A tleap script that builds the chain and sets N, CA, C and O, in Angstrom:
source leaprc.protein.ff14SB
mol = sequence {
  NMET ILE LYS GLN PRO LYS ASN GLY LYS TYR
  HIE PRO PRO GLU PRO ALA PRO GLY PRO LEU
  SER PRO GLU GLN ALA THR ARG GLU ALA VAL
  ALA ALA VAL PHE ARG ASP LEU GLY LEU ILE
  VAL GLN ALA LEU ALA ASP ARG ALA LYS GLU
  GLY SER HIE LEU HIE ALA LYS LEU LEU PHE
  ASP PHE ALA GLY ILE SER ALA ALA SER LEU
  PRO PRO GLU PRO GLU ALA GLU ARG PRO SER
  LEU ALA ARG LEU PHE MET GLU LYS LEU ASP
  GLN MET ALA GLU GLU THR ALA ALA ALA GLU
  ASP GLU ARG PRO VAL CGLU
}
set mol.1.N position { 0.829 -1.178 0.000 }
set mol.1.CA position { 0.000 0.000 0.000 }
set mol.1.C position { 0.881 1.251 0.000 }
set mol.1.O position { 1.845 1.338 0.760 }
set mol.2.N position { 0.539 2.228 -0.867 }
set mol.2.CA position { 1.293 3.473 -0.983 }
set mol.2.C position { 0.725 4.470 0.002 }
set mol.2.O position { -0.487 4.657 0.106 }
set mol.3.N position { 1.629 5.103 0.719 }
set mol.3.CA position { 1.205 6.105 1.692 }
set mol.3.C position { 0.884 7.414 1.012 }
set mol.3.O position { 1.670 7.886 0.191 }
set mol.4.N position { -0.207 7.991 1.317 }
set mol.4.CA position { -0.607 9.282 0.789 }
set mol.4.C position { -0.227 10.350 1.819 }
set mol.4.O position { -0.396 10.129 3.018 }
set mol.5.N position { 0.287 11.511 1.370 }
set mol.5.CA position { 0.554 12.579 2.324 }
set mol.5.C position { -0.752 13.090 2.918 }
set mol.5.O position { -1.827 12.918 2.344 }
set mol.6.N position { -0.631 13.717 4.072 }
set mol.6.CA position { -1.821 14.181 4.797 }
set mol.6.C position { -2.566 15.284 4.062 }
set mol.6.O position { -3.758 15.486 4.292 }
set mol.7.N position { -1.861 16.012 3.163 }
set mol.7.CA position { -2.562 17.086 2.452 }
set mol.7.C position { -3.371 16.544 1.279 }
set mol.7.O position { -4.026 17.313 0.576 }
set mol.8.N position { -3.336 15.262 1.064 }
set mol.8.CA position { -4.161 14.641 0.046 }
set mol.8.C position { -3.527 14.597 -1.326 }
set mol.8.O position { -4.109 14.004 -2.234 }
set mol.9.N position { -2.360 15.197 -1.523 }
set mol.9.CA position { -1.722 15.177 -2.832 }
set mol.9.C position { -0.741 14.004 -2.894 }
set mol.9.O position { 0.047 13.771 -1.977 }
set mol.10.N position { -0.819 13.306 -3.964 }
set mol.10.CA position { 0.054 12.150 -4.143 }
set mol.10.C position { 1.268 12.552 -4.981 }
set mol.10.O position { 1.129 13.159 -6.043 }
set mol.11.N position { 2.423 12.216 -4.503 }
set mol.11.CA position { 3.683 12.470 -5.217 }
set mol.11.C position { 4.371 11.136 -5.390 }
set mol.11.O position { 4.975 10.621 -4.449 }
set mol.12.N position { 4.290 10.575 -6.566 }
set mol.12.CA position { 4.922 9.274 -6.756 }
set mol.12.C position { 6.431 9.390 -6.624 }
set mol.12.O position { 7.000 10.445 -6.904 }
set mol.13.N position { 7.080 8.321 -6.203 }
set mol.13.CA position { 8.545 8.376 -6.089 }
set mol.13.C position { 9.163 8.568 -7.472 }
set mol.13.O position { 8.622 8.125 -8.485 }
set mol.14.N position { 10.319 9.247 -7.480 }
set mol.14.CA position { 10.993 9.466 -8.760 }
set mol.14.C position { 11.532 8.134 -9.253 }
set mol.14.O position { 12.010 7.319 -8.464 }
set mol.15.N position { 11.458 7.920 -10.532 }
set mol.15.CA position { 11.960 6.653 -11.050 }
set mol.15.C position { 13.471 6.559 -10.869 }
set mol.15.O position { 14.186 7.562 -10.884 }
set mol.16.N position { 13.925 5.342 -10.700 }
set mol.16.CA position { 15.377 5.128 -10.575 }
set mol.16.C position { 16.023 5.535 -11.889 }
set mol.16.O position { 15.484 5.271 -12.964 }
set mol.17.N position { 17.195 6.186 -11.795 }
set mol.17.CA position { 17.833 6.628 -13.035 }
set mol.17.C position { 18.238 5.426 -13.877 }
set mol.17.O position { 18.788 4.451 -13.364 }
set mol.18.N position { 17.965 5.507 -15.152 }
set mol.18.CA position { 18.328 4.446 -16.077 }
set mol.18.C position { 19.726 4.698 -16.614 }
set mol.18.O position { 20.415 5.616 -16.170 }
set mol.19.N position { 20.132 3.895 -17.552 }
set mol.19.CA position { 21.463 4.116 -18.132 }
set mol.19.C position { 21.504 5.467 -18.846 }
set mol.19.O position { 20.524 5.902 -19.450 }
set mol.20.N position { 22.653 6.108 -18.759 }
set mol.20.CA position { 22.824 7.414 -19.390 }
set mol.20.C position { 23.127 7.239 -20.872 }
set mol.20.O position { 23.741 6.259 -21.295 }
set mol.21.N position { 22.679 8.213 -21.639 }
set mol.21.CA position { 23.069 8.223 -23.045 }
set mol.21.C position { 24.537 8.648 -23.107 }
set mol.21.O position { 25.045 9.244 -22.157 }
set mol.22.N position { 25.214 8.354 -24.200 }
set mol.22.CA position { 26.617 8.786 -24.314 }
set mol.22.C position { 26.780 10.292 -24.134 }
set mol.22.O position { 27.750 10.743 -23.525 }
set mol.23.N position { 25.847 11.063 -24.656 }
set mol.23.CA position { 25.941 12.525 -24.506 }
set mol.23.C position { 25.799 12.939 -23.051 }
set mol.23.O position { 26.537 13.801 -22.573 }
set mol.24.N position { 24.835 12.317 -22.331 }
set mol.24.CA position { 24.645 12.642 -20.914 }
set mol.24.C position { 25.869 12.231 -20.107 }
set mol.24.O position { 26.315 12.970 -19.230 }
set mol.25.N position { 26.406 11.068 -20.398 }
set mol.25.CA position { 27.590 10.598 -19.684 }
set mol.25.C position { 28.769 11.533 -19.905 }
set mol.25.O position { 29.517 11.829 -18.973 }
set mol.26.N position { 28.935 11.996 -21.136 }
set mol.26.CA position { 30.026 12.925 -21.451 }
set mol.26.C position { 29.839 14.239 -20.721 }
set mol.26.O position { 30.790 14.778 -20.154 }
set mol.27.N position { 28.607 14.765 -20.728 }
set mol.27.CA position { 28.341 16.031 -20.021 }
set mol.27.C position { 28.646 15.898 -18.537 }
set mol.27.O position { 29.260 16.786 -17.946 }
set mol.28.N position { 28.221 14.788 -17.928 }
set mol.28.CA position { 28.457 14.589 -16.497 }
set mol.28.C position { 29.943 14.424 -16.197 }
set mol.28.O position { 30.429 14.928 -15.185 }
set mol.29.N position { 30.667 13.723 -17.068 }
set mol.29.CA position { 32.105 13.546 -16.862 }
set mol.29.C position { 32.838 14.877 -16.962 }
set mol.29.O position { 33.705 15.178 -16.141 }
set mol.30.N position { 32.490 15.671 -17.967 }
set mol.30.CA position { 33.127 16.982 -18.141 }
set mol.30.C position { 32.808 17.877 -16.946 }
set mol.30.O position { 33.685 18.584 -16.449 }
set mol.31.N position { 31.576 17.850 -16.489 }
set mol.31.CA position { 31.197 18.659 -15.324 }
set mol.31.C position { 31.977 18.226 -14.089 }
set mol.31.O position { 32.421 19.070 -13.310 }
set mol.32.N position { 32.148 16.922 -13.902 }
set mol.32.CA position { 32.892 16.428 -12.740 }
set mol.32.C position { 34.358 16.856 -12.805 }
set mol.32.O position { 34.946 17.227 -11.790 }
set mol.33.N position { 34.948 16.803 -14.008 }
set mol.33.CA position { 36.357 17.210 -14.158 }
set mol.33.C position { 36.504 18.695 -13.849 }
set mol.33.O position { 37.397 19.086 -13.097 }
set mol.34.N position { 35.635 19.525 -14.423 }
set mol.34.CA position { 35.745 20.966 -14.179 }
set mol.34.C position { 35.429 21.332 -12.735 }
set mol.34.O position { 35.983 22.294 -12.203 }
set mol.35.N position { 34.554 20.582 -12.106 }
set mol.35.CA position { 34.222 20.850 -10.705 }
set mol.35.C position { 35.454 20.654 -9.822 }
set mol.35.O position { 35.668 21.409 -8.874 }
set mol.36.N position { 36.272 19.628 -10.137 }
set mol.36.CA position { 37.430 19.310 -9.311 }
set mol.36.C position { 38.753 19.607 -10.012 }
set mol.36.O position { 39.787 19.044 -9.652 }
set mol.37.N position { 38.726 20.482 -11.003 }
set mol.37.CA position { 39.912 20.738 -11.815 }
set mol.37.C position { 41.115 21.172 -10.979 }
set mol.37.O position { 42.225 20.686 -11.196 }
set mol.38.N position { 40.908 22.066 -10.042 }
set mol.38.CA position { 42.023 22.526 -9.211 }
set mol.38.C position { 42.675 21.390 -8.446 }
set mol.38.O position { 43.901 21.305 -8.376 }
set mol.39.N position { 41.865 20.525 -7.878 }
set mol.39.CA position { 42.407 19.380 -7.127 }
set mol.39.C position { 43.126 18.404 -8.055 }
set mol.39.O position { 44.167 17.850 -7.701 }
set mol.40.N position { 42.564 18.201 -9.239 }
set mol.40.CA position { 43.175 17.285 -10.200 }
set mol.40.C position { 44.539 17.808 -10.641 }
set mol.40.O position { 45.517 17.061 -10.658 }
set mol.41.N position { 44.604 19.084 -10.996 }
set mol.41.CA position { 45.867 19.677 -11.443 }
set mol.41.C position { 46.894 19.636 -10.309 }
set mol.41.O position { 48.064 19.339 -10.550 }
set mol.42.N position { 46.475 19.927 -9.095 }
set mol.42.CA position { 47.407 19.890 -7.962 }
set mol.42.C position { 47.943 18.482 -7.743 }
set mol.42.O position { 49.135 18.307 -7.488 }
set mol.43.N position { 47.068 17.465 -7.840 }
set mol.43.CA position { 47.514 16.081 -7.681 }
set mol.43.C position { 48.509 15.703 -8.779 }
set mol.43.O position { 49.506 15.034 -8.505 }
set mol.44.N position { 48.246 16.125 -10.020 }
set mol.44.CA position { 49.182 15.851 -11.113 }
set mol.44.C position { 50.512 16.552 -10.870 }
set mol.44.O position { 51.573 15.973 -11.103 }
set mol.45.N position { 50.459 17.795 -10.402 }
set mol.45.CA position { 51.688 18.545 -10.128 }
set mol.45.C position { 52.487 17.884 -9.006 }
set mol.45.O position { 53.715 17.821 -9.068 }
set mol.46.N position { 51.795 17.399 -7.992 }
set mol.46.CA position { 52.492 16.720 -6.890 }
set mol.46.C position { 53.225 15.482 -7.397 }
set mol.46.O position { 54.374 15.237 -7.029 }
set mol.47.N position { 52.556 14.708 -8.242 }
set mol.47.CA position { 53.198 13.500 -8.786 }
set mol.47.C position { 54.356 13.877 -9.707 }
set mol.47.O position { 55.385 13.201 -9.718 }
set mol.48.N position { 54.194 14.949 -10.479 }
set mol.48.CA position { 55.273 15.396 -11.358 }
set mol.48.C position { 56.486 15.824 -10.544 }
set mol.48.O position { 57.621 15.544 -10.928 }
set mol.49.N position { 56.253 16.501 -9.422 }
set mol.49.CA position { 57.349 16.934 -8.554 }
set mol.49.C position { 58.077 15.745 -7.940 }
set mol.49.O position { 59.257 15.838 -7.604 }
set mol.50.N position { 57.368 14.627 -7.796 }
set mol.50.CA position { 57.987 13.406 -7.262 }
set mol.50.C position { 58.835 12.708 -8.317 }
set mol.50.O position { 59.533 11.740 -8.017 }
set mol.51.N position { 58.774 13.198 -9.549 }
set mol.51.CA position { 59.606 12.648 -10.608 }
set mol.51.C position { 58.858 11.880 -11.674 }
set mol.51.O position { 59.491 11.252 -12.523 }
set mol.52.N position { 57.540 11.904 -11.666 }
set mol.52.CA position { 56.774 11.182 -12.676 }
set mol.52.C position { 56.736 11.986 -13.974 }
set mol.52.O position { 56.040 12.996 -14.073 }
set mol.53.N position { 57.498 11.521 -14.968 }
set mol.53.CA position { 57.535 12.252 -16.231 }
set mol.53.C position { 56.193 12.186 -16.959 }
set mol.53.O position { 55.855 13.099 -17.712 }
set mol.54.N position { 55.429 11.124 -16.744 }
set mol.54.CA position { 54.123 11.035 -17.400 }
set mol.54.C position { 53.172 12.111 -16.886 }
set mol.54.O position { 52.439 12.725 -17.661 }
set mol.55.N position { 53.190 12.334 -15.564 }
set mol.55.CA position { 52.326 13.375 -15.000 }
set mol.55.C position { 52.798 14.756 -15.448 }
set mol.55.O position { 51.984 15.635 -15.730 }
set mol.56.N position { 54.120 14.945 -15.511 }
set mol.56.CA position { 54.657 16.228 -15.972 }
set mol.56.C position { 54.260 16.479 -17.425 }
set mol.56.O position { 53.846 17.583 -17.778 }
set mol.57.N position { 54.388 15.449 -18.267 }
set mol.57.CA position { 54.022 15.601 -19.674 }
set mol.57.C position { 52.541 15.940 -19.818 }
set mol.57.O position { 52.168 16.795 -20.621 }
set mol.58.N position { 51.705 15.268 -19.037 }
set mol.58.CA position { 50.271 15.549 -19.106 }
set mol.58.C position { 49.981 16.999 -18.731 }
set mol.58.O position { 49.163 17.658 -19.372 }
set mol.59.N position { 50.653 17.494 -17.690 }
set mol.59.CA position { 50.446 18.890 -17.289 }
set mol.59.C position { 50.905 19.855 -18.378 }
set mol.59.O position { 50.211 20.822 -18.692 }
set mol.60.N position { 52.083 19.587 -18.953 }
set mol.60.CA position { 52.578 20.461 -20.012 }
set mol.60.C position { 51.650 20.423 -21.215 }
set mol.60.O position { 51.364 21.464 -21.807 }
set mol.61.N position { 51.178 19.240 -21.584 }
set mol.61.CA position { 50.242 19.137 -22.702 }
set mol.61.C position { 48.949 19.882 -22.394 }
set mol.61.O position { 48.420 20.593 -23.248 }
set mol.62.N position { 48.446 19.722 -21.183 }
set mol.62.CA position { 47.207 20.389 -20.774 }
set mol.62.C position { 47.361 21.907 -20.856 }
set mol.62.O position { 46.448 22.617 -21.280 }
set mol.63.N position { 48.537 22.390 -20.441 }
set mol.63.CA position { 48.782 23.834 -20.441 }
set mol.63.C position { 49.185 24.354 -21.819 }
set mol.63.O position { 49.305 25.563 -22.016 }
set mol.64.N position { 49.394 23.445 -22.768 }
set mol.64.CA position { 49.785 23.876 -24.108 }
set mol.64.C position { 51.239 24.264 -24.203 }
set mol.64.O position { 51.627 25.047 -25.071 }
set mol.65.N position { 52.046 23.719 -23.313 }
set mol.65.CA position { 53.475 24.034 -23.302 }
set mol.65.C position { 54.218 22.887 -23.974 }
set mol.65.O position { 54.068 21.725 -23.596 }
set mol.66.N position { 55.018 23.231 -24.975 }
set mol.66.CA position { 55.857 22.235 -25.622 }
set mol.66.C position { 57.196 22.880 -25.928 }
set mol.66.O position { 57.343 24.100 -25.852 }
set mol.67.N position { 58.157 22.062 -26.270 }
set mol.67.CA position { 59.473 22.605 -26.594 }
set mol.67.C position { 59.384 23.586 -27.755 }
set mol.67.O position { 60.124 24.568 -27.803 }
set mol.68.N position { 58.482 23.320 -28.686 }
set mol.68.CA position { 58.326 24.206 -29.842 }
set mol.68.C position { 57.723 25.556 -29.449 }
set mol.68.O position { 57.958 26.558 -30.124 }
set mol.69.N position { 56.947 25.587 -28.359 }
set mol.69.CA position { 56.298 26.843 -27.979 }
set mol.69.C position { 57.174 27.710 -27.080 }
set mol.69.O position { 56.858 28.877 -26.850 }
set mol.70.N position { 58.268 27.153 -26.570 }
set mol.70.CA position { 59.157 27.929 -25.711 }
set mol.70.C position { 60.070 28.804 -26.568 }
set mol.70.O position { 60.445 28.414 -27.674 }
set mol.71.N position { 60.429 29.984 -26.061 }
set mol.71.CA position { 61.337 30.824 -26.843 }
set mol.71.C position { 62.708 30.157 -26.914 }
set mol.71.O position { 63.127 29.499 -25.962 }
set mol.72.N position { 63.397 30.320 -28.019 }
set mol.72.CA position { 64.712 29.688 -28.128 }
set mol.72.C position { 65.686 30.287 -27.124 }
set mol.72.O position { 65.653 31.481 -26.826 }
set mol.73.N position { 66.545 29.430 -26.620 }
set mol.73.CA position { 67.552 29.911 -25.671 }
set mol.73.C position { 68.649 30.609 -26.460 }
set mol.73.O position { 69.032 30.158 -27.540 }
set mol.74.N position { 69.150 31.705 -25.918 }
set mol.74.CA position { 70.244 32.370 -26.632 }
set mol.74.C position { 71.477 31.472 -26.612 }
set mol.74.O position { 71.870 30.955 -25.565 }
set mol.75.N position { 72.070 31.298 -27.767 }
set mol.75.CA position { 73.243 30.441 -27.867 }
set mol.75.C position { 74.413 31.274 -28.355 }
set mol.75.O position { 74.271 32.211 -29.140 }
set mol.76.N position { 75.568 30.889 -27.854 }
set mol.76.CA position { 76.769 31.511 -28.381 }
set mol.76.C position { 76.934 31.000 -29.812 }
set mol.76.O position { 76.474 29.910 -30.153 }
set mol.77.N position { 77.587 31.794 -30.628 }
set mol.77.CA position { 77.776 31.360 -32.007 }
set mol.77.C position { 78.579 30.077 -32.019 }
set mol.77.O position { 79.653 29.991 -31.425 }
set mol.78.N position { 78.048 29.093 -32.696 }
set mol.78.CA position { 78.737 27.811 -32.777 }
set mol.78.C position { 79.687 27.827 -33.960 }
set mol.78.O position { 79.314 28.221 -35.065 }
set mol.79.N position { 80.924 27.393 -33.720 }
set mol.79.CA position { 81.842 27.327 -34.855 }
set mol.79.C position { 81.441 26.184 -35.785 }
set mol.79.O position { 80.821 25.210 -35.359 }
set mol.80.N position { 81.795 26.316 -37.026 }
set mol.80.CA position { 81.457 25.269 -37.985 }
set mol.80.C position { 82.329 24.045 -37.729 }
set mol.80.O position { 83.375 24.135 -37.086 }
set mol.81.N position { 81.890 22.925 -38.233 }
set mol.81.CA position { 82.649 21.689 -38.083 }
set mol.81.C position { 84.007 21.823 -38.769 }
set mol.81.O position { 85.009 21.315 -38.266 }
set mol.82.N position { 84.044 22.501 -39.908 }
set mol.82.CA position { 85.310 22.699 -40.619 }
set mol.82.C position { 86.284 23.503 -39.764 }
set mol.82.O position { 87.474 23.195 -39.712 }
set mol.83.N position { 85.766 24.546 -39.088 }
set mol.83.CA position { 86.643 25.365 -38.240 }
set mol.83.C position { 87.193 24.531 -37.079 }
set mol.83.O position { 88.379 24.615 -36.760 }
set mol.84.N position { 86.335 23.730 -36.452 }
set mol.84.CA position { 86.798 22.873 -35.357 }
set mol.84.C position { 87.865 21.898 -35.842 }
set mol.84.O position { 88.858 21.664 -35.153 }
set mol.85.N position { 87.658 21.331 -37.028 }
set mol.85.CA position { 88.616 20.395 -37.595 }
set mol.85.C position { 89.957 21.081 -37.854 }
set mol.85.O position { 91.011 20.527 -37.545 }
set mol.86.N position { 89.914 22.287 -38.421 }
set mol.86.CA position { 91.154 23.030 -38.701 }
set mol.86.C position { 91.887 23.395 -37.409 }
set mol.86.O position { 93.114 23.326 -37.347 }
set mol.87.N position { 91.129 23.785 -36.377 }
set mol.87.CA position { 91.762 24.114 -35.092 }
set mol.87.C position { 92.427 22.886 -34.483 }
set mol.87.O position { 93.510 22.991 -33.907 }
set mol.88.N position { 91.798 21.733 -34.602 }
set mol.88.CA position { 92.373 20.497 -34.081 }
set mol.88.C position { 93.639 20.133 -34.849 }
set mol.88.O position { 94.625 19.702 -34.252 }
set mol.89.N position { 93.616 20.306 -36.183 }
set mol.89.CA position { 94.824 20.039 -36.980 }
set mol.89.C position { 95.960 20.971 -36.592 }
set mol.89.O position { 97.111 20.546 -36.497 }
set mol.90.N position { 95.634 22.263 -36.364 }
set mol.90.CA position { 96.668 23.217 -35.939 }
set mol.90.C position { 97.256 22.811 -34.594 }
set mol.90.O position { 98.468 22.868 -34.388 }
set mol.91.N position { 96.370 22.398 -33.673 }
set mol.91.CA position { 96.828 21.974 -32.343 }
set mol.91.C position { 97.751 20.757 -32.457 }
set mol.91.O position { 98.796 20.694 -31.809 }
set mol.92.N position { 97.351 19.795 -33.288 }
set mol.92.CA position { 98.167 18.591 -33.464 }
set mol.92.C position { 99.517 18.937 -34.103 }
set mol.92.O position { 100.541 18.364 -33.730 }
set mol.93.N position { 99.524 19.862 -35.055 }
set mol.93.CA position { 100.770 20.272 -35.702 }
set mol.93.C position { 101.690 20.942 -34.691 }
set mol.93.O position { 102.895 20.687 -34.685 }
set mol.94.N position { 101.131 21.801 -33.832 }
set mol.94.CA position { 101.943 22.466 -32.802 }
set mol.94.C position { 102.517 21.460 -31.816 }
set mol.94.O position { 103.679 21.562 -31.425 }
set mol.95.N position { 101.697 20.479 -31.410 }
set mol.95.CA position { 102.176 19.461 -30.482 }
set mol.95.C position { 103.283 18.612 -31.112 }
set mol.95.O position { 104.254 18.249 -30.449 }
set mol.96.N position { 103.124 18.307 -32.389 }
set mol.96.CA position { 104.144 17.520 -33.096 }
set mol.96.C position { 105.436 18.323 -33.195 }
set mol.96.O position { 106.522 17.788 -32.971 }
set mol.97.N position { 105.320 19.600 -33.529 }
set mol.97.CA position { 106.508 20.448 -33.637 }
set mol.97.C position { 107.176 20.589 -32.290 }
set mol.97.O position { 108.405 20.550 -32.218 }
set mol.98.N position { 106.423 20.752 -31.221 }
set mol.98.CA position { 106.995 20.893 -29.889 }
set mol.98.C position { 107.695 19.607 -29.477 }
set mol.98.O position { 108.754 19.654 -28.853 }
set mol.99.N position { 107.125 18.472 -29.814 }
set mol.99.CA position { 107.715 17.190 -29.462 }
set mol.99.C position { 109.014 16.982 -30.236 }
set mol.99.O position { 109.957 16.403 -29.696 }
set mol.100.N position { 109.092 17.446 -31.510 }
set mol.100.CA position { 110.312 17.306 -32.300 }
set mol.100.C position { 111.409 18.200 -31.757 }
set mol.100.O position { 112.584 17.837 -31.819 }
set mol.101.N position { 111.050 19.372 -31.221 }
set mol.101.CA position { 112.042 20.292 -30.659 }
set mol.101.C position { 112.624 19.735 -29.362 }
set mol.101.O position { 113.760 20.057 -29.015 }
set mol.102.N position { 111.871 18.907 -28.640 }
set mol.102.CA position { 112.336 18.365 -27.362 }
set mol.102.C position { 113.224 17.153 -27.532 }
set mol.102.O position { 113.924 16.782 -26.590 }
set mol.103.N position { 113.226 16.513 -28.706 }
set mol.103.CA position { 114.035 15.324 -28.910 }
set mol.103.C position { 115.510 15.707 -29.008 }
set mol.103.O position { 115.885 16.708 -29.619 }
set mol.104.N position { 116.303 14.890 -28.397 }
set mol.104.CA position { 117.756 15.199 -28.499 }
set mol.104.C position { 118.231 14.990 -29.939 }
set mol.104.O position { 117.733 14.128 -30.662 }
set mol.105.N position { 119.205 15.806 -30.325 }
set mol.105.CA position { 119.760 15.727 -31.656 }
set mol.105.C position { 120.770 14.594 -31.675 }
set mol.105.O position { 121.601 14.497 -30.772 }
set mol.106.N position { 120.716 13.737 -32.683 }
set mol.106.CA position { 121.652 12.610 -32.757 }
set mol.106.C position { 122.778 12.892 -33.663 }
set mol.106.O position { 123.656 12.046 -33.838 }
savepdb mol mol.pdb
quit
């Protein structure tokens, strides 16, 4: 037997929620993420600080930070490979000449 309220109006119980449609499930998931976004980001940051590169990568991706988006670091002018090779040859020639000068004359 269903109990009627004393004021005479009947209010049937709300039906149990059925399965959600994919759209409803997505909306609820997005709402839950945004509701707790600060806590989620803080938890990811804490794990990243502990050394988890996966959590760090996720945070950087979420923030839109990538190596390509960072300003280039100022670099000193790099010498060309040819210049380095020539300097090494000069150094070797000087060392060879110095070693020949140190040998006793026979």
